[in-house]
DOKOL-800160 format. One line per 10 residues: their letters; for each residue x, y, z negated of N, C-alpha, C. Coordinates in nm, 4 decimals. Example, Ala and Ser with C-alpha at 12.3 -4.5 7.8 and 13.67 -1.06 7.14 Angstrom:
residues 2
AS = 1.3190 -0.5690 -0.7800 1.2300 -0.4500 -0.7800 1.3200 -0.3300 -0.7800; 1.2850 -0.2250 -0.7080 1.3670 -0.1060 -0.7140 1.2900 0.0030 -0.7870;
This chain:
residues 199
MNTPLDSLPV = 2.0719 -7.7736 0.5877 2.0759 -7.7730 0.4419 2.0915 -7.6306 0.3915; 2.0056 -7.5909 0.2982 2.0099 -7.4568 0.2446 2.1283 -7.4398 0.1491; 2.1832 -7.3190 0.1480 2.2908 -7.2830 0.0557 2.2478 -7.1587 -0.0208; 2.3171 -7.1258 -0.1308 2.2818 -7.0028 -0.2041 2.2846 -6.8774 -0.1170; 2.3693 -6.8773 -0.0130 2.3808 -6.7599 0.0726 2.2611 -6.7429 0.1652; 2.1733 -6.8426 0.1709 2.0495 -6.8279 0.2474 1.9454 -6.7463 0.1704; 1.9714 -6.7227 0.0422 1.8777 -6.6503 -0.0433 1.9079 -6.5013 -0.0401; 1.8067 -6.4207 -0.0103 1.8249 -6.2757 -0.0087 1.8660 -6.2214 -0.1447; 1.8002 -6.2600 -0.2564 1.8436 -6.2063 -0.3875 1.9889 -6.2399 -0.4201; 2.0318 -6.3619 -0.3897 2.1704 -6.4007 -0.4164 2.2662 -6.3158 -0.3329;
AVVLWVVVYA = 2.2328 -6.2969 -0.2055 2.3188 -6.2178 -0.1172 2.3276 -6.0727 -0.1629; 2.2158 -6.0164 -0.2047 2.2142 -5.8770 -0.2498 2.2970 -5.8610 -0.3769; 2.2786 -5.9525 -0.4720 2.3558 -5.9453 -0.5960 2.5051 -5.9580 -0.5664; 2.5411 -6.0506 -0.4779 2.6813 -6.0679 -0.4408 2.7378 -5.9401 -0.3803; 2.6626 -5.8789 -0.2901 2.7067 -5.7548 -0.2268 2.7242 -5.6423 -0.3291; 2.6274 -5.6255 -0.4162 2.6346 -5.5189 -0.5159 2.7553 -5.5390 -0.6070; 2.7785 -5.6622 -0.6489 2.8897 -5.6900 -0.7405 3.0242 -5.6622 -0.6744; 3.0456 -5.7147 -0.5528 3.1774 -5.6990 -0.4902 3.2012 -5.5549 -0.4457; 3.0947 -5.4860 -0.4011 3.1153 -5.3481 -0.3544 3.1400 -5.2542 -0.4720; 3.0673 -5.2767 -0.5821 3.0907 -5.1957 -0.7017 3.2296 -5.2230 -0.7575;
ADYYLTLYGR = 3.2702 -5.3498 -0.7567 3.4039 -5.3842 -0.8051 3.5109 -5.3162 -0.7207; 3.4913 -5.3104 -0.5905 3.5855 -5.2433 -0.5008 3.6014 -5.0967 -0.5408; 3.4916 -5.0260 -0.5555 3.4999 -4.8828 -0.5839 3.5621 -4.8554 -0.7211; 3.5166 -4.9267 -0.8227 3.5628 -4.8955 -0.9578 3.7031 -4.9505 -0.9850; 3.7431 -5.0558 -0.9163 3.8825 -5.0987 -0.9262 3.9753 -5.0012 -0.8542; 3.9238 -4.9353 -0.7511 4.0018 -4.8297 -0.6854 4.0306 -4.7175 -0.7840; 3.9272 -4.6726 -0.8555 3.9467 -4.5664 -0.9547 4.0425 -4.6109 -1.0646; 4.0254 -4.7342 -1.1107 4.1100 -4.7851 -1.2184 4.2550 -4.7989 -1.1723; 4.2743 -4.8521 -1.0520 4.4085 -4.8653 -0.9984 4.4773 -4.7313 -0.9821; 4.4024 -4.6323 -0.9367 4.4604 -4.4985 -0.9211 4.5013 -4.4407 -1.0562;
QLWLKNAQSF = 4.4178 -4.4601 -1.1580 4.4532 -4.4097 -1.2907 4.5815 -4.4747 -1.3425; 4.5947 -4.6061 -1.3220 4.7158 -4.6745 -1.3651 4.8375 -4.6265 -1.2871; 4.8180 -4.6037 -1.1567 4.9280 -4.5531 -1.0743 4.9734 -4.4158 -1.1230; 4.8782 -4.3262 -1.1495 4.9129 -4.1931 -1.1981 4.9831 -4.1997 -1.3331; 4.9373 -4.2884 -1.4183 4.9908 -4.2961 -1.5545 5.1265 -4.3654 -1.5611; 5.1410 -4.4758 -1.4868 5.2592 -4.5612 -1.5051 5.3534 -4.5692 -1.3866; 5.3039 -4.5444 -1.2669 5.3824 -4.5843 -1.1500 5.4045 -4.4750 -1.0471; 5.3501 -4.3571 -1.0678 5.3608 -4.2517 -0.9668 5.5065 -4.2145 -0.9396; 5.5903 -4.2220 -1.0430 5.7303 -4.1842 -1.0245 5.8095 -4.2920 -0.9501; 5.7553 -4.4141 -0.9436 5.8238 -4.5241 -0.8752 5.7745 -4.5456 -0.7329;
FKLGGSYELN = 5.6428 -4.5282 -0.7128 5.5820 -4.5581 -0.5840 5.5217 -4.4307 -0.5244; 5.5808 -4.3807 -0.4176 5.5316 -4.2623 -0.3485 5.4468 -4.3084 -0.2302; 5.3209 -4.2693 -0.2310 5.2261 -4.3248 -0.1352 5.2075 -4.2404 -0.0097; 5.2612 -4.1209 -0.0062 5.2500 -4.0390 0.1138 5.1102 -3.9876 0.1409; 5.0341 -3.9661 0.0346 4.8975 -3.9150 0.0505 4.8069 -3.9691 -0.0573; 4.6797 -3.9698 -0.0296 4.5801 -4.0160 -0.1256 4.6005 -4.1640 -0.1586; 4.5679 -4.2010 -0.2809 4.5710 -4.3419 -0.3200 4.4729 -4.4226 -0.2348; 4.3620 -4.3610 -0.1980 4.2578 -4.4262 -0.1181 4.2902 -4.4116 0.0309; 4.2919 -4.5245 0.1037 4.3218 -4.5205 0.2464 4.2007 -4.4848 0.3307; 4.0809 -4.5201 0.2842 3.9592 -4.4936 0.3605 3.9222 -4.3456 0.3499;
PYYQKDVDAN = 3.9287 -4.2704 0.4618 3.8990 -4.1263 0.4543 3.7614 -4.0958 0.3965; 3.6664 -4.1863 0.4145 3.5299 -4.1648 0.3671 3.5255 -4.1459 0.2159; 3.6145 -4.2136 0.1445 3.6113 -4.2101 -0.0016 3.7231 -4.1275 -0.0648; 3.8115 -4.0701 0.0145 3.9295 -4.0057 -0.0428 3.8962 -3.8926 -0.1400; 3.8000 -3.8081 -0.1046 3.7661 -3.6966 -0.1937 3.7124 -3.7465 -0.3274; 3.6261 -3.8470 -0.3240 3.5688 -3.9001 -0.4478 3.6748 -3.9685 -0.5329; 3.7613 -4.0451 -0.4699 3.8653 -4.1147 -0.5456 3.9657 -4.0154 -0.6026; 4.0069 -3.9176 -0.5212 4.1029 -3.8179 -0.5692 4.0464 -3.7363 -0.6857; 3.9137 -3.7170 -0.6858 3.8490 -3.6425 -0.7937 3.8065 -3.7339 -0.9095; 3.8330 -3.8641 -0.8948 3.7945 -3.9628 -0.9972 3.6449 -3.9575 -1.0267;
NRVSQRFIFM = 3.5645 -3.9468 -0.9221 3.4188 -3.9395 -0.9379 3.3618 -4.0777 -0.9690; 3.3162 -4.0959 -1.0903 3.2590 -4.2250 -1.1289 3.1183 -4.2424 -1.0722; 3.0516 -4.1320 -1.0455 2.9216 -4.1360 -0.9798 2.9389 -4.0675 -0.8444; 2.9363 -4.1468 -0.7393 2.9642 -4.0966 -0.6050 2.8426 -4.1151 -0.5155; 2.7987 -4.0074 -0.4539 2.6867 -4.0168 -0.3613 2.7233 -4.1028 -0.2402; 2.8480 -4.0936 -0.1961 2.8927 -4.1756 -0.0831 2.8853 -4.3238 -0.1190; 2.9308 -4.3565 -0.2390 2.9264 -4.4958 -0.2832 2.7824 -4.5455 -0.2917; 2.6946 -4.4679 -0.3513 2.5542 -4.5082 -0.3645 2.4902 -4.5253 -0.2276; 2.5232 -4.4356 -0.1345 2.4674 -4.4455 0.0003 2.5108 -4.5757 0.0674; 2.6402 -4.6064 0.0629 2.6898 -4.7261 0.1297 2.6412 -4.8532 0.0607;
LSFGVIWMLC = 2.6314 -4.8493 -0.0708 2.5782 -4.9639 -0.1436 2.4335 -4.9899 -0.1024; 2.3541 -4.8832 -0.0963 2.2138 -4.8953 -0.0567 2.2015 -4.9375 0.0891; 2.2875 -4.8829 0.1735 2.2860 -4.9196 0.3149 2.3089 -5.0696 0.3323; 2.4028 -5.1253 0.2567 2.4289 -5.2684 0.2652 2.3081 -5.3514 0.2244; 2.2398 -5.3082 0.1179 2.1205 -5.3807 0.0718 2.0103 -5.3740 0.1768; 1.9862 -5.2555 0.2303 1.8802 -5.2384 0.3313 1.9146 -5.3166 0.4577; 2.0409 -5.3147 0.4958 2.0838 -5.3883 0.6153 2.0599 -5.5376 0.5976; 2.0949 -5.5901 0.4798 2.0706 -5.7322 0.4530 1.9221 -5.7649 0.4565; 1.8409 -5.6768 0.4008 1.6964 -5.6989 0.4001 1.6425 -5.7037 0.5426; 1.6867 -5.6103 0.6263 1.6396 -5.6071 0.7657 1.6826 -5.7327 0.8415;
VYLFTQYLEI = 1.8077 -5.7734 0.8237 1.8555 -5.8934 0.8918 1.7810 -6.0161 0.8422; 1.7562 -6.0231 0.7113 1.6845 -6.1373 0.6544 1.5442 -6.1488 0.7136; 1.4723 -6.0370 0.7175 1.3372 -6.0390 0.7726 1.3386 -6.0743 0.9214; 1.4360 -6.0217 0.9923 1.4485 -6.0485 1.1361 1.4742 -6.1975 1.1613; 1.5677 -6.2556 1.0843 1.6005 -6.3970 1.1047 1.4856 -6.4885 1.0597; 1.4111 -6.4444 0.9577 1.2951 -6.5230 0.9154 1.1871 -6.5200 1.0230; 1.1666 -6.4031 1.0809 1.0626 -6.3876 1.1829 1.0941 -6.4719 1.3068; 1.2216 -6.4728 1.3472 1.2620 -6.5481 1.4663 1.2957 -6.6935 1.4346; 1.2884 -6.7275 1.3068 1.3189 -6.8636 1.2610 1.4600 -6.9062 1.3002; 1.5539 -6.8160 1.2807 1.6971 -6.8467 1.2969 1.7656 -6.8159 1.1636;
RQVFPAAVGF = 1.7197 -6.8826 1.0605 1.7627 -6.8526 0.9236 1.9115 -6.8755 0.9017; 1.9727 -6.9622 0.9825 2.1147 -6.9900 0.9648 2.2026 -6.8703 0.9980; 2.1453 -6.7700 1.0656 2.2229 -6.6512 1.1021 2.2399 -6.5564 0.9832; 2.1490 -6.5620 0.8873 2.1567 -6.4674 0.7754 2.2882 -6.4775 0.6983; 2.3392 -6.5978 0.6672 2.4696 -6.6027 0.5991 2.5814 -6.5327 0.6767; 2.5689 -6.5290 0.8097 2.6689 -6.4569 0.8889 2.6668 -6.3085 0.8557; 2.5475 -6.2530 0.8363 2.5362 -6.1118 0.7987 2.5969 -6.0874 0.6612; 2.5789 -6.1838 0.5713 2.6387 -6.1723 0.4379 2.7908 -6.1749 0.4486; 2.8425 -6.2667 0.5278 2.9870 -6.2753 0.5459 3.0460 -6.1502 0.6072; 2.9712 -6.0871 0.6981 3.0191 -5.9648 0.7624 3.0484 -5.8554 0.6598;
LVLPEMVVLS = 2.9649 -5.8476 0.5569 2.9828 -5.7447 0.4543 3.0755 -5.7898 0.3425; 3.0602 -5.9130 0.2991 3.1245 -5.9563 0.1756 3.2705 -5.9977 0.1948; 3.3022 -6.0699 0.3015 3.4378 -6.1229 0.3144 3.5453 -6.0147 0.3241; 3.5252 -5.9055 0.3989 3.6266 -5.7995 0.3939 3.6452 -5.7428 0.2541; 3.5380 -5.7395 0.1757 3.5506 -5.6903 0.0386 3.6386 -5.7826 -0.0451; 3.6361 -5.9113 -0.0163 3.7210 -6.0042 -0.0897 3.8685 -5.9752 -0.0627; 3.8995 -5.9372 0.0609 4.0370 -5.8983 0.0944 4.0776 -5.7754 0.0139; 3.9891 -5.6775 0.0079 4.0176 -5.5541 -0.0658 4.0339 -5.5826 -0.2146; 3.9478 -5.6665 -0.2701 3.9552 -5.6975 -0.4127 4.0868 -5.7662 -0.4471; 4.1354 -5.8523 -0.3591 4.2641 -5.9169 -0.3856 4.3762 -5.8137 -0.3943;
THVQNVRLFK = 4.3692 -5.7097 -0.3119 4.4684 -5.6024 -0.3165 4.4563 -5.5227 -0.4459; 4.3335 -5.4942 -0.4876 4.3135 -5.4208 -0.6126 4.3717 -5.4967 -0.7313; 4.3455 -5.6265 -0.7382 4.3964 -5.7066 -0.8493 4.5491 -5.7038 -0.8510; 4.6086 -5.7134 -0.7346 4.7545 -5.7091 -0.7242 4.8080 -5.5737 -0.7695; 4.7433 -5.4656 -0.7252 4.7884 -5.3314 -0.7628 4.7728 -5.3062 -0.9119; 4.6591 -5.3459 -0.9675 4.6357 -5.3249 -1.1107 4.7426 -5.3959 -1.1921; 4.7734 -5.5208 -1.1554 4.8760 -5.5945 -1.2281 5.0121 -5.5273 -1.2157; 5.0472 -5.4833 -1.0949 5.1763 -5.4191 -1.0721 5.1881 -5.2885 -1.1501; 5.0841 -5.2077 -1.1468 5.0909 -5.0777 -1.2135 5.0854 -5.0910 -1.3655; 5.0260 -5.1982 -1.4154 5.0324 -5.2249 -1.5594 5.1747 -5.2634 -1.6000;
LAAVPDAVQG = 5.2384 -5.3459 -1.5186 5.3754 -5.3863 -1.5473 5.4721 -5.2694 -1.5393; 5.4373 -5.1697 -1.4585 5.5249 -5.0531 -1.4450 5.5396 -4.9767 -1.5763; 5.4480 -4.9988 -1.6701 5.4571 -4.9320 -1.8005 5.5601 -4.9983 -1.8911; 5.6015 -5.1198 -1.8581 5.7015 -5.1903 -1.9389 5.8392 -5.1328 -1.9077; 5.9158 -5.0942 -2.0097 6.0489 -5.0355 -1.9839 6.1364 -5.1278 -1.8994; 6.1969 -5.0699 -1.7967 6.2890 -5.1385 -1.7055 6.2226 -5.2449 -1.6176; 6.0888 -5.2560 -1.6219 6.0219 -5.3526 -1.5345 6.0317 -5.3103 -1.3886; 6.0223 -5.1806 -1.3643 6.0360 -5.1256 -1.2296 6.1482 -5.0228 -1.2337; 6.2377 -5.0306 -1.1390 6.3514 -4.9392 -1.1358 6.3643 -4.8782 -0.9971; 6.4132 -4.7559 -0.9937 6.4306 -4.6884 -0.8656 6.3014 -4.6249 -0.8173;
EIGYARWVSL = 6.2999 -4.5926 -0.6900 6.1848 -4.5252 -0.6300 6.1714 -4.5687 -0.4857; 6.0489 -4.5892 -0.4428 6.0235 -4.6234 -0.3033 5.9077 -4.5380 -0.2518; 5.9227 -4.4875 -0.1322 5.8176 -4.4067 -0.0709 5.7765 -4.4656 0.0622; 5.6463 -4.4620 0.0887 5.5926 -4.5129 0.2144 5.5416 -4.3965 0.2982; 5.5774 -4.3963 0.4267 5.5063 -4.3088 0.5183 5.3614 -4.3572 0.5257; 5.2698 -4.2648 0.5479 5.1285 -4.3024 0.5464 5.0976 -4.4123 0.6470; 5.1602 -4.4062 0.7629 5.1299 -4.5042 0.8667 5.1756 -4.6443 0.8266; 5.2773 -4.6530 0.7397 5.3234 -4.7836 0.6924 5.2154 -4.8487 0.6057; 5.1523 -4.7699 0.5188 5.0436 -4.8222 0.4355 4.9266 -4.8681 0.5216; 4.8935 -4.7896 0.6244 4.7838 -4.8258 0.7136 4.8161 -4.9542 0.7902;
DGTAWKFGYW = 4.9396 -4.9641 0.8376 4.9796 -5.0822 0.9135 4.9797 -5.2068 0.8248; 5.0310 -5.1925 0.7019 5.0321 -5.3056 0.6103 4.8923 -5.3533 0.5764; 4.8011 -5.2593 0.5572 4.6624 -5.2947 0.5286 4.5987 -5.3639 0.6486; 4.6285 -5.3143 0.7674 4.5747 -5.3772 0.8889 4.6158 -5.5243 0.8966; 4.7438 -5.5506 0.8763 4.7917 -5.6886 0.8881 4.7349 -5.7775 0.7788; 4.7088 -5.7216 0.6624 4.6469 -5.8022 0.5563 4.5092 -5.8509 0.6005; 4.4313 -5.7626 0.6621 4.3011 -5.8058 0.7144 4.3182 -5.9054 0.8288; 4.4224 -5.8872 0.9103 4.4476 -5.9814 1.0188 4.4796 -6.1203 0.9672; 4.5646 -6.1284 0.8630 4.5986 -6.2588 0.8059 4.4748 -6.3271 0.7482; 4.3964 -6.2503 0.6741 4.2781 -6.3092 0.6121 4.1743 -6.3496 0.7166;
ALVFLCFGLL = 4.1683 -6.2765 0.8256 4.0765 -6.3154 0.9331 4.1115 -6.4542 0.9855; 4.2396 -6.4834 0.9973 4.2824 -6.6159 1.0428 4.2480 -6.7234 0.9397; 4.2634 -6.6892 0.8103 4.2269 -6.7839 0.7047 4.0774 -6.8135 0.7099; 3.9960 -6.7080 0.7221 3.8510 -6.7270 0.7302 3.8130 -6.8048 0.8559; 3.8878 -6.7829 0.9638 3.8611 -6.8568 1.0872 3.8839 -7.0064 1.0652; 3.9902 -7.0406 0.9948 4.0167 -7.1826 0.9649 3.9036 -7.2422 0.8817; 3.8594 -7.1684 0.7796 3.7481 -7.2167 0.6976 3.6214 -7.2327 0.7826; 3.5998 -7.1374 0.8743 3.4830 -7.1448 0.9600 3.4846 -7.2674 1.0494; 3.6035 -7.2977 1.1034 3.6153 -7.4150 1.1906 3.5992 -7.5445 1.1117; 3.6497 -7.5460 0.9885 3.6418 -7.6671 0.9073 3.5011 -7.6937 0.8547;
TSGWFFVCGV = 3.4291 -7.5852 0.8261 3.2974 -7.6006 0.7636 3.1814 -7.5787 0.8601; 3.2118 -7.5228 0.9778 3.1067 -7.4826 1.0730 3.0075 -7.3878 1.0060; 3.0590 -7.3069 0.9138 2.9730 -7.2173 0.8376 2.9583 -7.0811 0.9037; 2.8341 -7.0382 0.9194 2.8068 -6.9067 0.9765 2.8594 -6.7945 0.8872; 2.8695 -6.8210 0.7591 2.9177 -6.7202 0.6644 3.0542 -6.6666 0.7058; 3.1395 -6.7551 0.7576 3.2754 -6.7144 0.7930 3.2837 -6.6501 0.9312; 3.1877 -6.6794 1.0187 3.1958 -6.6324 1.1567 3.2026 -6.4800 1.1644; 3.1033 -6.4140 1.1052 3.1020 -6.2676 1.1112 3.2041 -6.2057 1.0177; 3.2448 -6.2807 0.9137 3.3536 -6.2319 0.8287 3.4821 -6.2178 0.9079; 3.5075 -6.3143 0.9962 3.6246 -6.3079 1.0843 3.6150 -6.1863 1.1756;
LSCFSIFFRY = 3.4993 -6.1676 1.2373 3.4808 -6.0529 1.3269 3.4978 -5.9208 1.2531; 3.4425 -5.9136 1.1321 3.4525 -5.7910 1.0533 3.5975 -5.7606 1.0161; 3.6711 -5.8630 0.9729 3.8108 -5.8430 0.9345 3.8965 -5.8024 1.0540; 3.8727 -5.8660 1.1700 3.9485 -5.8279 1.2892 3.9150 -5.6848 1.3323; 3.7895 -5.6443 1.3146 3.7512 -5.5072 1.3470 3.8275 -5.4075 1.2596; 3.8371 -5.4383 1.1313 3.9117 -5.3500 1.0396 4.0597 -5.3528 1.0739; 4.1111 -5.4695 1.1103 4.2512 -5.4811 1.1508 4.2829 -5.3855 1.2651; 4.2018 -5.3898 1.3698 4.2279 -5.3040 1.4858 4.2094 -5.1565 1.4515; 4.1133 -5.1247 1.3663 4.0902 -4.9842 1.3293 4.2101 -4.9257 1.2544; 4.2607 -4.9996 1.1581 4.3751 -4.9499 1.0820 4.5025 -4.9498 1.1654;
RRSGMRMRLQ = 4.5156 -5.0468 1.2550 4.6329 -5.0477 1.3432 4.6339 -4.9241 1.4329; 4.5175 -4.8911 1.4889 4.5093 -4.7719 1.5742 4.5408 -4.6463 1.4943; 4.4830 -4.6366 1.3734 4.5079 -4.5181 1.2908 4.6559 -4.5060 1.2554; 4.7162 -4.6182 1.2200 4.8583 -4.6166 1.1857 4.9458 -4.5780 1.3028; 4.9161 -4.6311 1.4211 4.9960 -4.5994 1.5384 4.9809 -4.4534 1.5777; 4.8574 -4.4015 1.5703 4.8373 -4.2591 1.6012 4.9171 -4.1717 1.5063; 4.9146 -4.2070 1.3784 4.9874 -4.1279 1.2795 5.1381 -4.1388 1.3002; 5.1827 -4.2580 1.3361 5.3264 -4.2791 1.3582 5.3770 -4.1985 1.4761; 5.2940 -4.1846 1.5799 5.3367 -4.1181 1.7022 5.3111 -3.9676 1.7020; 5.2527 -3.9170 1.5933 5.2298 -3.7731 1.5865 5.3631 -3.6988 1.5882;
PKPIPNPSQ = 5.3690 -3.5855 1.6603 5.4945 -3.5085 1.6628 5.5319 -3.4620 1.5222; 5.6592 -3.4763 1.4902 5.7074 -3.4316 1.3600 5.7338 -3.2815 1.3652; 5.7017 -3.2068 1.2576 5.7298 -3.0634 1.2572 5.8800 -3.0363 1.2640; 5.9175 -2.9361 1.3432 6.0579 -2.8998 1.3571 6.0979 -2.8084 1.2422; 6.2009 -2.8452 1.1646 6.2408 -2.7601 1.0519 6.2830 -2.6214 1.0973; 6.2486 -2.5212 1.0197 6.2856 -2.3836 1.0497 6.4183 -2.3525 0.9825; 6.5240 -2.3276 1.0615 6.6584 -2.3040 1.0031 6.6618 -2.1831 0.9111; 6.5727 -2.0869 0.9327 6.5760 -1.9635 0.8527 6.5194 -1.9840 0.7144; 6.4516 -2.0959 0.6894 6.3898 -2.1186 0.5584 6.4855 -2.1917 0.4652;
């Protein structure tokens, strides 16, 4: 039985919408953090965790060549997979390619929505009190586990529905989980600079 995700135009539109929302909600969240919450939440570095986008996000670049490249890459990748699966007559595999790209973005979007709401509330007097700072590796580790939890949720949906859409989404989320876990552990184990008593 065909689903909307079997359609290339639907998949492309979905990808463009969620990926654009990810990038521009990142910029919006950072602006709210700088305006309302920077004094309460110390992030230990760039607001953006992905090194690929840190320069653009830190500069508040609304038009980013990196973003356009990755957006276009996703569209071209979907087109190639679609043509390949049509040629081999394994059309049910195409939704898996869509899930590989789209489902991790859903995890990211949920974080953006949470951050935007929190940083908006930080503007309300006495809504947030005190100050908390995160070591960079803590943010990386927390993000890793968020993808790990969602991978398990997508796995349950995949088992219940036998849907290919969730199969590669699970693999993609677990891949991101391990990548951020490794980055966090490397950062955590880096030697700390020894303070100079003369300074």
